[in-house]
SEBA-766352 format. One line per field, with one value per residue (C-alpha): residue in one letter; x, y, z; residue number from 1. Coordinates in nm, 2 decimals, decimal comma, padded with zeros to 4 digits. Example, Ala and Ser with C-alpha at 12.3 -4.5 7.8 and 13.67 -1.06 7.14 Angstrom:
<seses>
res <- c(a / s);
east <- c(01,23 / 01,37);
north <- c(-00,45 / -00,11);
up <- c(00,78 / 00,71);
n <- c(1 / 2);
</seses>
This chain:
<seses>
res <- c(m / k / r / v / v / a / a / v / l / l / g / a / a / l / t / f / a / a / t / g / q / s / a / s / a / k / v / y / k / k / a / k / v / e / v / v / n / p / q / k / a / l / s / a / c / m / m / c / h / d / i / t / k / a / r / t / q / k / f / g / p / p / l / y / g / i / f / n / g / k / q / p / k / a / s / l / a / g / k / y / p / r / i / t / a / a / f / l / n / k / f / l / a / n / p / k / a / v / d / p / s / s / r / m / p / i / r / v / t / d / a / k / k / r / a / q / i / i / a / a / l / s / k / l / k);
east <- c(03,50 / 03,36 / 03,09 / 03,35 / 03,52 / 03,21 / 03,09 / 03,40 / 03,46 / 03,06 / 03,10 / 03,40 / 03,24 / 02,92 / 03,20 / 03,33 / 02,98 / 02,89 / 03,21 / 03,36 / 03,69 / 03,83 / 03,84 / 04,05 / 04,32 / 04,08 / 03,95 / 04,25 / 04,37 / 04,03 / 04,05 / 04,10 / 04,18 / 04,30 / 04,48 / 04,54 / 04,76 / 04,92 / 04,88 / 04,57 / 04,47 / 04,74 / 04,61 / 04,51 / 04,78 / 05,03 / 04,99 / 05,17 / 05,34 / 05,61 / 05,51 / 05,87 / 06,19 / 06,35 / 06,13 / 06,17 / 06,02 / 05,73 / 05,48 / 05,45 / 05,69 / 05,75 / 05,52 / 05,76 / 05,85 / 05,64 / 05,43 / 05,50 / 05,84 / 05,92 / 05,73 / 05,95 / 05,76 / 05,92 / 05,59 / 05,40 / 05,66 / 05,57 / 05,20 / 05,22 / 05,59 / 05,55 / 05,35 / 05,08 / 04,76 / 04,56 / 04,76 / 04,72 / 04,32 / 04,32 / 04,53 / 04,38 / 04,01 / 04,14 / 04,52 / 04,44 / 04,35 / 04,63 / 04,90 / 04,79 / 05,07 / 04,98 / 04,96 / 04,77 / 04,48 / 04,26 / 04,05 / 03,99 / 03,62 / 03,53 / 03,65 / 03,65 / 03,87 / 04,12 / 04,10 / 04,24 / 04,53 / 04,66 / 04,65 / 04,86 / 05,13 / 05,15 / 05,25 / 05,51 / 05,80);
north <- c(08,63 / 08,96 / 08,79 / 08,55 / 08,90 / 09,07 / 08,76 / 08,73 / 09,11 / 09,12 / 08,83 / 08,95 / 09,31 / 09,08 / 08,92 / 09,25 / 09,33 / 09,06 / 09,01 / 09,35 / 09,18 / 09,33 / 09,07 / 09,25 / 08,98 / 08,73 / 08,90 / 08,91 / 08,55 / 08,41 / 08,67 / 08,56 / 08,89 / 08,84 / 09,14 / 09,10 / 09,45 / 09,59 / 09,94 / 09,93 / 09,89 / 10,10 / 10,41 / 10,64 / 10,62 / 10,63 / 10,99 / 11,02 / 10,70 / 10,56 / 10,19 / 10,08 / 09,91 / 10,25 / 10,37 / 10,72 / 10,98 / 11,16 / 11,33 / 11,00 / 10,72 / 10,47 / 10,17 / 09,88 / 09,66 / 09,78 / 09,49 / 09,27 / 09,52 / 09,70 / 10,03 / 10,29 / 10,59 / 10,54 / 10,69 / 10,37 / 10,11 / 10,06 / 09,94 / 09,85 / 09,71 / 09,57 / 09,69 / 09,44 / 09,40 / 09,44 / 09,78 / 09,85 / 09,80 / 10,05 / 10,27 / 10,31 / 10,35 / 10,64 / 10,73 / 11,03 / 10,79 / 10,57 / 10,82 / 11,20 / 11,34 / 11,14 / 11,33 / 11,11 / 11,32 / 11,00 / 10,76 / 10,43 / 10,39 / 10,11 / 09,78 / 09,59 / 09,85 / 09,84 / 09,46 / 09,52 / 09,76 / 09,55 / 09,27 / 09,50 / 09,60 / 09,22 / 09,14 / 09,49 / 09,28);
up <- c(-03,51 / -03,40 / -03,19 / -03,03 / -02,94 / -02,78 / -02,61 / -02,45 / -02,33 / -02,23 / -02,00 / -01,83 / -01,80 / -01,64 / -01,44 / -01,30 / -01,23 / -01,04 / -00,88 / -00,80 / -00,91 / -01,21 / -01,49 / -01,79 / -01,73 / -01,83 / -02,13 / -02,28 / -02,20 / -02,31 / -02,63 / -02,94 / -03,10 / -03,45 / -03,62 / -03,98 / -03,99 / -03,71 / -03,88 / -03,94 / -03,57 / -03,47 / -03,75 / -03,50 / -03,26 / -03,52 / -03,50 / -03,19 / -03,17 / -03,38 / -03,41 / -03,60 / -03,49 / -03,52 / -03,22 / -03,32 / -03,02 / -03,12 / -02,92 / -02,75 / -02,67 / -02,90 / -02,89 / -03,05 / -02,82 / -02,54 / -02,51 / -02,14 / -02,13 / -01,82 / -01,72 / -01,85 / -01,62 / -01,25 / -01,13 / -01,24 / -01,19 / -00,85 / -00,92 / -01,28 / -01,32 / -01,69 / -01,95 / -01,94 / -02,13 / -01,81 / -01,77 / -02,14 / -02,10 / -01,80 / -01,98 / -02,30 / -02,14 / -01,90 / -01,93 / -01,68 / -01,42 / -01,41 / -01,45 / -01,40 / -01,56 / -01,88 / -02,22 / -02,39 / -02,57 / -02,66 / -02,45 / -02,55 / -02,48 / -02,69 / -02,53 / -02,87 / -03,03 / -02,70 / -02,77 / -03,12 / -03,01 / -02,72 / -02,94 / -03,24 / -02,99 / -02,87 / -03,25 / -03,27 / -03,16);
n <- c(1 / 2 / 3 / 4 / 5 / 6 / 7 / 8 / 9 / 10 / 11 / 12 / 13 / 14 / 15 / 16 / 17 / 18 / 19 / 20 / 21 / 22 / 23 / 24 / 25 / 26 / 27 / 28 / 29 / 30 / 31 / 32 / 33 / 34 / 35 / 36 / 37 / 38 / 39 / 40 / 41 / 42 / 43 / 44 / 45 / 46 / 47 / 48 / 49 / 50 / 51 / 52 / 53 / 54 / 55 / 56 / 57 / 58 / 59 / 60 / 61 / 62 / 63 / 64 / 65 / 66 / 67 / 68 / 69 / 70 / 71 / 72 / 73 / 74 / 75 / 76 / 77 / 78 / 79 / 80 / 81 / 82 / 83 / 84 / 85 / 86 / 87 / 88 / 89 / 90 / 91 / 92 / 93 / 94 / 95 / 96 / 97 / 98 / 99 / 100 / 101 / 102 / 103 / 104 / 105 / 106 / 107 / 108 / 109 / 110 / 111 / 112 / 113 / 114 / 115 / 116 / 117 / 118 / 119 / 120 / 121 / 122 / 123 / 124 / 125);
</seses>
């Protein structure tokens, strides 16, 4: 399974390099990332974010139910009206590049970890 995900991500990176087009949406449509335990995949996120149905406000906003939801920040709503896999991929890779006012201190540079986090967030419904 790990090899399949790595191959898909590598293929997307090569597509991006060759064409100059964003391949992030294609990656998440093709990648079959299975998350057995969302809490494990989101363990680092849980320091600042609530992932439960309670949606308690911590340092960061609650993450339960955000996947494919409306963009809560008005400043980002024009460019990113919904919180999609493509948006999350860009944001998790470099939060300040997407939103200069972001307080998120962590960058998830590993594409495989980003894919696991995004898959876990998609299960929180």
